[in-house]
N, C-alpha and C positions, 0 to 999 in steps of 0.2 A: 511077621512079628515073632519075636523070640518067646519061647514058652517060659513059664515061670514055675517055681517049685510049688507043689501042692501045699495047701494049708494043713497044719497038723490037726488031728481030730479035736472036735470042740468039747469033748468030755473031760478035758484036762482041768486041773484045779485052778481056781483064780488065785490072786495074790495072797488072800487070807488062808488058803489051803482048803477052802470049801469046794467040793466037786461042782462042776458046772451043772446047771439045771437042765434035765433032759427036755428037748424040744424047744429050748430057748434059743433065740438068734444070737450068734456071736458077731458083734459089730466089726471085729478085726478080720473076719473071714474074707478071703479074696474071691472075687467073682470073675469068671471068664467073660470078657467083653470084646466083641468084634463088630466092626462096621464094614460093610461092603460098599466101597466108593466107586465101583465100576461104572454105574450109570452116571454119576456126577463127572467122572473123568471123560466119558464119551461126550457128554454135554459140553464140557469145557473145551475139548478138542474141536468140536463142531463150531463153537463160538469163535475160537481162534481162527479157524479156516474162513468163517464168514467175515471176520474183521479184516483178514488179509485181502479178501475180494477175489473175483475171478481173473483179474489181470496179473496176479502174483506169479512170477516165474522163478522158481528156486535156482535154476541154473544161471539165470541172469544175475541174481543176487550173489551167488557164489563167485561168479566171474568178476563182479564189481568189487567184492571183498579182496580177491586176489590182486586186482589192479591197484586197490588202495594200499595193500601191503607192499607191492612193488614200488609204488611211489614213496611210501614211508621210508623204505630202506634204500632209496636211490640217492646218488650224489653224496655219499658219505666221505668225509675226509679221512686221513690215515688213522687218527686216534679213534674216530667213531667206528671205522671198519674193524679195528682191533677189538674194540669193546663188543661190537656185534658178533665177531667170530668167537670171542670168549663166552658170550651168552649162548650161542649155538652149541659150543663144545660142552657147556655145563647143562645143556638140555632145557634151558629157560625159554629159548626161542627155537622154533622148528627150522631145520635147514631148508633153504629155498634155492631152487635151480641148481647151479653148480657149487653151492656151498658158500658163495660170496654174495654180498648184497649187490643189487643192480647198480651199474655205474651211472 
């Protein structure tokens, strides 16, 4: 979290020019507030892993995604291939394989 500038002393005069009352609470004074969400994050991650189940295989999922991308960019006609190449050159799409969409 970014730090903030400290609040000026509360003994400054109010809008009428009357000095602030000693010991009185200044409603505009900033209070440092921090919440440690570490335990909640650990619980959230544990719940995600439990929801995925014991059969979840991250490598199988990754290979499935790669196969889906290969299928998505396969069989492009000349205009689609040109557009694909332009998007790769612009950095919108990652280069795949030899830099060309699968035939």
